C-alpha positions as CSV (number, residue, x, y, z in Angstrom):
1,X,-28.4,53.6,24.3
2,X,-31.9,52.6,24.0
3,X,-34.1,54.6,21.5
4,X,-36.0,57.0,22.9
5,X,-39.5,55.4,21.8
6,X,-38.3,52.3,23.8
7,X,-37.8,54.2,27.0
8,X,-40.7,56.7,26.6
9,X,-43.1,54.8,24.7
10,X,-46.2,57.1,25.6
11,X,-44.4,59.9,24.3
12,X,-44.0,58.5,20.4
13,X,-47.3,56.5,19.9
14,X,-49.0,59.5,17.9
15,X,-48.4,62.5,16.1
16,X,-47.2,64.8,19.0
17,X,-44.2,63.0,19.0
18,X,-42.7,65.8,17.1
19,X,-43.3,68.2,20.2
20,X,-42.4,65.7,23.0
21,X,-40.3,66.9,25.8
22,X,-37.6,64.7,27.3
23,X,-34.4,64.8,29.0
24,X,-33.6,61.6,27.9
25,X,-34.2,62.3,24.2
26,X,-31.8,65.2,24.6
27,X,-29.2,63.0,26.1
28,X,-29.9,60.2,23.5
29,X,-29.4,62.6,20.6
30,X,-26.1,63.9,22.0
31,X,-24.9,60.3,22.3
32,X,-26.0,59.5,18.6
33,X,-24.7,62.2,16.7
34,X,-21.4,61.6,18.4
35,X,-21.4,58.3,17.0
36,X,-19.4,58.0,13.4
37,X,-21.3,57.4,10.1
38,X,-20.8,53.5,10.2
39,X,-22.1,53.3,13.9
40,X,-25.2,55.6,12.8
41,X,-26.2,53.4,10.1
42,X,-25.7,50.0,12.4
43,X,-28.1,51.8,14.7
44,X,-30.7,52.9,12.6
45,X,-31.0,49.2,11.2
46,X,-31.4,48.1,14.2
47,X,-34.0,50.6,15.7
48,X,-36.9,51.4,13.7
49,X,-38.7,54.4,15.1
50,X,-42.6,54.0,15.6
51,X,-44.8,54.3,12.7
52,X,-46.2,57.6,14.6
53,X,-42.9,59.2,13.8
54,X,-43.8,58.7,9.9
55,X,-39.8,57.7,9.1
56,X,-39.2,61.8,10.3
57,X,-37.2,60.9,13.8
58,X,-33.5,60.2,12.7
59,X,-33.9,63.5,10.2
60,X,-34.9,65.6,12.9
61,X,-33.1,64.1,16.2
62,X,-30.4,62.4,14.6
63,X,-28.5,65.4,13.8
64,X,-26.6,67.8,15.9
65,X,-28.4,71.1,16.9
66,X,-28.0,73.4,14.3
67,X,-24.7,75.7,14.9
68,X,-24.4,79.2,12.4
69,X,-20.8,79.3,13.0
70,X,-19.9,75.9,11.7
71,X,-22.4,76.4,9.0
72,X,-20.6,79.2,7.8
73,X,-17.2,77.7,8.0
74,X,-18.5,74.7,6.0
75,X,-18.6,76.9,3.0
76,X,-14.8,77.8,2.8
77,X,-12.9,77.4,-0.6
78,X,-10.1,75.2,-1.3
79,X,-7.9,78.4,0.0
80,X,-9.6,78.9,3.6
81,X,-11.9,81.6,2.2
82,X,-15.5,82.6,2.7
83,X,-17.4,83.1,-1.0
84,X,-18.8,86.3,-0.4
85,X,-23.0,86.3,-0.4
86,X,-23.5,86.4,-3.9
87,X,-21.4,83.4,-4.7
88,X,-23.0,81.7,-1.7
89,X,-26.4,82.3,-3.0
90,X,-26.6,83.9,-6.3
91,X,-30.3,83.6,-6.3
92,X,-30.8,85.8,-3.4
93,X,-30.8,89.6,-4.4
94,X,-29.1,92.4,-2.8
95,X,-31.8,93.9,-0.4
96,X,-33.8,90.7,-0.1
97,X,-35.7,89.5,2.7
98,X,-33.4,86.4,2.3
99,X,-30.5,87.9,4.0
100,X,-32.6,88.7,7.1
101,X,-33.6,85.6,8.1
102,X,-32.5,81.9,8.6
103,X,-29.6,80.7,6.8
104,X,-29.4,83.6,4.6
105,X,-28.7,85.9,7.6
106,X,-26.1,83.7,9.5
107,X,-24.2,83.2,6.4
108,X,-24.3,87.2,5.8
109,X,-23.0,88.2,9.2
110,X,-20.6,85.6,9.3
111,X,-18.9,86.0,6.0
112,X,-18.6,90.1,7.0
113,X,-17.5,88.9,10.4
114,X,-14.7,87.2,9.2
115,X,-13.9,89.3,6.2
116,X,-13.6,92.4,8.7
117,X,-11.2,90.4,10.9
118,X,-8.4,90.0,8.3
119,X,-5.9,92.1,7.5
120,X,-6.0,94.9,5.0
121,X,-3.7,92.3,2.4
122,X,-6.1,89.6,3.5
123,X,-8.6,91.7,2.5
124,X,-7.3,92.2,-0.8
125,X,-7.0,89.0,-1.8
126,X,-10.7,88.2,-1.0
127,X,-11.5,91.1,-3.3
128,X,-9.3,90.2,-6.2
129,X,-10.7,86.4,-5.7
130,X,-14.6,87.5,-5.5
131,X,-15.2,90.9,-7.3
132,X,-18.3,92.9,-6.4
133,X,-21.0,91.8,-9.4
134,X,-20.8,94.4,-12.0
135,X,-24.2,96.7,-12.2
136,X,-25.1,95.6,-15.4
137,X,-25.0,92.0,-14.5
138,X,-27.4,92.5,-11.5
139,X,-30.9,91.5,-13.0
140,X,-33.0,91.8,-9.8
141,X,-32.5,93.6,-6.6
142,X,-29.9,96.5,-5.4
143,X,-26.4,96.6,-7.0
144,X,-23.9,95.1,-4.9
145,X,-20.8,97.5,-5.9
146,X,-19.4,99.3,-3.2
147,X,-20.5,96.6,-0.7
148,X,-17.2,95.6,0.4
149,X,-16.4,99.2,1.9
150,X,-19.8,100.0,3.2
151,X,-19.7,96.7,5.2
152,X,-15.9,97.0,6.2
153,X,-15.5,100.5,6.9
154,X,-19.2,101.7,8.0
155,X,-19.3,105.3,7.9
156,X,-19.7,107.5,11.2
157,X,-19.8,104.2,13.2
158,X,-23.3,103.5,12.4
159,X,-24.3,99.8,12.6
160,X,-23.7,97.6,9.6
161,X,-27.0,97.0,7.8
162,X,-28.1,94.5,5.6
163,X,-29.3,97.5,3.3
164,X,-30.3,101.3,3.7
165,X,-33.8,101.1,5.0
166,X,-35.6,103.3,2.8
167,X,-34.8,101.2,-0.1
168,X,-36.0,98.0,2.2
169,X,-39.2,100.0,3.0
170,X,-39.9,100.9,-0.4
171,X,-39.1,97.1,-1.5
172,X,-41.5,95.6,1.3
173,X,-44.0,98.3,0.2
174,X,-43.8,97.4,-3.3
175,X,-44.1,94.0,-2.4
176,X,-47.5,94.3,-0.7
177,X,-48.7,96.2,-3.6
178,X,-48.1,93.4,-6.1
179,X,-48.5,90.4,-4.1
180,X,-49.8,90.5,-0.5
181,X,-52.8,92.9,-1.8
182,X,-54.5,90.6,-4.2
183,X,-53.4,87.6,-2.4
184,X,-55.4,88.7,0.8
185,X,-58.8,89.9,-1.0
186,X,-58.5,86.6,-3.1
187,X,-58.8,84.6,0.1
188,X,-62.2,86.7,0.9
189,X,-63.4,85.9,-2.8
190,X,-62.8,89.5,-3.9
191,X,-62.6,92.9,-2.8
192,X,-65.6,95.0,-1.6
193,X,-67.0,98.1,-2.9
194,X,-65.1,100.9,-1.0
195,X,-66.1,103.7,-3.4
196,X,-67.4,106.7,-1.3
197,X,-66.7,104.8,2.0
198,X,-64.5,105.5,5.1
199,X,-61.9,102.9,5.7
200,X,-59.6,101.9,8.5
201,X,-56.7,99.7,8.5
202,X,-55.4,98.2,11.9
203,X,-51.9,97.0,11.4
204,X,-51.7,99.2,8.3
205,X,-47.6,98.7,8.0
206,X,-46.3,100.7,5.4
207,X,-49.8,102.2,4.1
208,X,-50.0,99.5,1.0
209,X,-53.7,98.7,1.7
210,X,-54.5,102.3,2.6
211,X,-53.2,103.1,-0.8
212,X,-54.9,100.5,-2.9
213,X,-58.1,101.4,-1.2
214,X,-57.7,105.4,-2.0
215,X,-57.4,104.1,-5.3
216,X,-60.5,101.8,-5.4
217,X,-62.5,105.1,-4.3
218,X,-62.7,105.3,-0.8
219,X,-63.3,109.0,0.8
220,X,-60.8,108.6,3.3
221,X,-58.5,106.0,5.0
222,X,-57.2,105.5,8.3
223,X,-54.2,103.3,8.7
224,X,-53.2,102.7,12.6
225,X,-49.6,101.0,13.5
226,X,-47.6,100.7,16.5
227,X,-44.1,101.0,14.2
228,X,-43.2,104.7,14.2
229,X,-41.0,104.1,11.4
230,X,-43.7,102.4,9.2
231,X,-46.0,105.4,9.8
232,X,-43.4,107.8,8.9
233,X,-42.8,106.0,5.8
234,X,-46.6,105.6,5.0
235,X,-47.0,109.8,5.3
236,X,-44.0,110.1,3.2
237,X,-45.1,107.7,0.4
238,X,-49.2,107.5,0.7
239,X,-50.6,110.4,2.9
240,X,-48.8,112.7,0.8
241,X,-50.4,112.0,-2.4
242,X,-53.7,111.9,-0.7
243,X,-56.1,114.3,0.9
244,X,-58.1,111.4,2.7
245,X,-55.1,109.2,4.2
246,X,-54.1,109.6,7.3
247,X,-51.9,107.5,9.5
248,X,-51.7,106.9,13.2
249,X,-49.0,105.4,15.5
250,X,-51.2,104.3,18.2
251,X,-52.9,101.5,20.2
252,X,-56.4,101.5,18.8
253,X,-57.2,100.6,22.5
254,X,-56.4,103.7,23.7
255,X,-58.0,105.6,20.8
256,X,-61.6,106.7,19.7
257,X,-61.3,106.9,16.0
258,X,-64.8,107.5,13.7
259,X,-66.2,104.6,12.9
260,X,-65.6,103.3,9.7
261,X,-67.6,101.6,7.0
262,X,-65.2,99.2,6.3
263,X,-62.2,97.8,8.7
264,X,-59.5,95.6,7.3
265,X,-56.4,93.8,9.2
266,X,-54.1,92.1,7.7
267,X,-51.4,89.6,9.1
268,X,-51.8,91.2,12.3
269,X,-53.8,89.2,14.9
270,X,-51.4,86.4,15.3
271,X,-49.1,89.1,16.9
272,X,-51.5,90.8,19.2
273,X,-51.0,90.3,22.7
274,X,-54.3,91.5,24.2
275,X,-56.4,89.8,21.8
276,X,-59.7,90.3,23.7
277,X,-59.3,93.9,24.5
278,X,-58.0,94.6,20.7
279,X,-60.4,92.7,19.2
280,X,-63.2,94.4,20.7
281,X,-61.7,97.8,20.0
282,X,-61.3,96.9,16.4
283,X,-65.1,96.1,16.5
284,X,-65.9,99.3,17.7
285,X,-64.2,101.0,15.2
286,X,-66.6,100.0,12.8
287,X,-70.2,101.5,12.3
288,X,-73.2,99.7,13.1
289,X,-74.1,97.7,9.6
290,X,-70.7,98.0,8.7
291,X,-67.8,95.4,7.6
292,X,-64.6,93.7,8.8
293,X,-62.4,91.9,7.1
294,X,-60.0,90.3,9.3
295,X,-57.3,87.9,7.7
296,X,-54.1,86.5,9.2
297,X,-51.3,83.8,9.2
298,X,-49.2,81.8,9.6
299,X,-50.5,80.9,13.4
300,X,-47.8,79.8,15.8
301,X,-48.4,75.9,16.1
302,X,-49.0,75.6,12.2
303,X,-46.0,73.8,10.3
304,X,-44.0,76.9,9.9
305,X,-45.7,79.2,12.1
306,X,-42.1,80.9,12.7
307,X,-43.0,82.9,10.0
308,X,-39.4,81.5,8.4
309,X,-37.4,82.5,10.9
310,X,-35.3,79.5,10.8
311,X,-34.1,77.7,7.8
312,X,-35.8,74.4,8.4
313,X,-37.9,72.9,5.9
314,X,-38.8,70.5,8.3
315,X,-42.5,70.8,9.6
316,X,-43.5,72.1,13.5
317,X,-39.5,72.2,13.8
318,X,-39.8,75.2,16.1
319,X,-42.4,73.5,18.4
320,X,-40.3,71.1,20.4
321,X,-39.2,71.6,24.2
322,X,-41.6,74.3,24.6
323,X,-40.5,76.1,21.7
324,X,-37.2,76.2,22.8
325,X,-36.0,74.5,19.5
326,X,-36.7,77.7,17.9
327,X,-36.0,80.5,20.9
328,X,-32.5,78.7,21.2
329,X,-31.7,79.9,17.8
330,X,-32.6,83.6,17.8
331,X,-29.1,84.5,19.8
332,X,-28.1,88.0,19.8
333,X,-24.6,88.9,19.7
334,X,-23.9,88.3,23.1
335,X,-25.1,84.9,23.1
336,X,-28.8,85.5,24.7
337,X,-31.6,83.9,23.5
338,X,-35.3,85.3,24.6
339,X,-37.4,83.5,27.1
340,X,-40.6,83.3,25.3
341,X,-41.9,83.8,21.9
342,X,-43.8,86.9,23.0
343,X,-40.6,88.7,23.2
344,X,-40.4,88.2,19.5
345,X,-43.9,89.4,18.9
346,X,-45.9,86.1,18.6
347,X,-48.9,85.5,20.6
348,X,-49.0,81.8,20.0
349,X,-52.6,81.4,20.0
350,X,-54.6,79.0,18.7
351,X,-57.9,78.7,16.8
352,X,-59.8,78.4,19.5
353,X,-58.3,81.3,21.5
354,X,-59.1,83.4,18.4
355,X,-62.7,81.9,18.4
356,X,-63.4,82.6,22.1
357,X,-62.3,86.5,21.5
358,X,-64.4,86.7,19.1
359,X,-67.7,85.4,20.9
360,X,-69.7,88.2,22.5
361,X,-68.6,90.7,20.2
362,X,-71.3,92.4,18.2
363,X,-71.1,90.8,15.1
364,X,-72.8,88.5,12.8
365,X,-70.2,86.0,11.1
366,X,-70.5,86.3,7.4
367,X,-67.9,83.6,6.7
368,X,-65.1,82.1,8.6
369,X,-62.5,80.2,6.5
370,X,-59.5,78.6,7.1
371,X,-56.5,77.7,5.4
372,X,-57.4,79.5,2.2
373,X,-54.8,80.2,-0.5
374,X,-55.0,82.5,-3.6
375,X,-54.1,79.2,-6.1
376,X,-56.3,76.2,-6.6
377,X,-53.5,74.0,-6.2
378,X,-52.2,75.4,-3.1
379,X,-55.6,75.7,-1.8
380,X,-56.1,71.9,-2.0
381,X,-52.8,71.1,0.0
382,X,-53.9,73.4,2.6
383,X,-57.6,72.1,2.9
384,X,-56.1,68.7,2.8
385,X,-53.9,69.8,5.8
386,X,-57.1,70.2,7.7
387,X,-58.4,66.8,7.7
388,X,-56.8,65.6,11.0
389,X,-59.0,68.4,12.7
390,X,-62.1,66.3,11.5
391,X,-60.8,63.4,13.2
392,X,-63.5,62.6,16.6
393,X,-62.4,62.8,19.8
394,X,-58.5,63.9,18.3
395,X,-59.7,66.9,16.3
396,X,-60.0,69.7,18.6
397,X,-56.6,68.7,19.8
398,X,-55.1,68.6,16.4
399,X,-56.6,71.8,15.1
400,X,-54.2,74.2,16.2
401,X,-51.4,72.4,14.6
402,X,-52.9,72.1,11.3
403,X,-54.6,75.5,11.0
404,X,-52.0,77.9,9.0
405,X,-54.4,80.6,8.6
406,X,-58.2,82.5,9.3
407,X,-59.8,84.8,7.3
408,X,-62.9,86.0,8.9
409,X,-65.7,88.4,7.3
410,X,-67.5,90.0,9.8
411,X,-70.5,92.3,9.8
412,X,-71.3,94.7,12.9
413,X,-74.8,94.7,14.7
414,X,-77.0,97.6,13.7
C-alpha cells in the first residue's frame, strides 16, 4: 500500500498530523502491522515520512493498537505463569495510584483474573513460586501480606478492590499535603496571608487545602465538593479538628455561600462541564475586593491531557480520531467504551474557552500564567513548549496543544 502521506498529503503537512483522521490511515495501519519484521524494515527504508512527522510516524502508527490481554500475557514466565504485581513492577508499591491506571491497572486485573481462573492446586503452585513479600522487606506503601486470599476469596461478595478505600484516601490526602499544596502556591509565587480571613475552596477534594489554610491562621474555611465520599473523609479528617472548617457536598451554582475573603480552586476547572455559569458562581462567592487563586492542569489538548490514564509516553497520543484513540482504551468489563471524554469527566475546553468564560466577570486579572512549574528546570521546559503558540497566524491554532496549565490570580471588583 502507498503510505498515507502520499495518498492524503494535506493531512501530514504540519504538526497537526498526529490528530488527523483518515479511514485510509486505519486501513494502512492494519496492513502494515501484519507484515513481518523484515518487510516492515524494507518499507520504512523505501518510504520516509514527511519532516512534519518529526520521525514519530512509524512509532505511533507502525505498531498494532494496544491490547491489554496480549500485554499481560507477554509477561508469562517459562512455566506459563504470570508473575504477581510485586514481581512485574517492584517499583510500584501496594496502594499506589500506579495500579489504578495504564499498564499497571491492566496488569493488576489481568493477573488476578488469571489467578482466579486456576484450580486450587495451580494457585498453590503460583503462591509457592511467588510468595508474598514479607512485611519487613516492604520499604514503602502497604504490606502485600494476605493479598492472595483477599483477591481470590473476596469477603461477603464485595468487589475486588485495589486497596481499602480509607487507606487510599489517607494516602491521597497525605500526598496533597506533602506535594500538591506547596506546588500549587509555588506557581503563584507564594501563598497569600490568610490569617484571620474567611476562605473558600472550590473542589476541595479530601480537604487538604482547608487543613493547610486553617493551620495558616484562617478564621474559617468552607470546602465545596460534588463527591460525597470526599466530603465524608474531609469531615472525619479535617472538620473534626477545626471548629471553623466546614465541608459541603453541593453544586456551587445552586447555593449562596457567605462570600469569602479568599477563594481557591485547585485542578478543578478542566473537569467543569458548565464552565461560564460555574466560574461566575465561584466569583460571586468572593467578597468585593477579595482575591481568587484558580489553577488547573493538564488541559485536555496538551501533550498528556489524558491525566496519564493511558500508559503512553508519546505526547498527544490520546487525541487522534476525535479522542477515540483514548476512549477505545477505556473499556469496562463488558467491553463497552465511553461515547465522549465528557463521560469521563474531561470538559475538553481550550485556553480560549477559559478566557471567554472569564470575560465580563467582575474581576481584575492580577496575573495569568501558563505552563508554570514548581522547579526551575521543569518551568523552563514548560515555557519552551509555549513557543509554537507565538508563531504568527498559526499560533492561535497551536495554543491549545501546547498549553498544559493555567493559573489565574484575580481580584473581585469593589
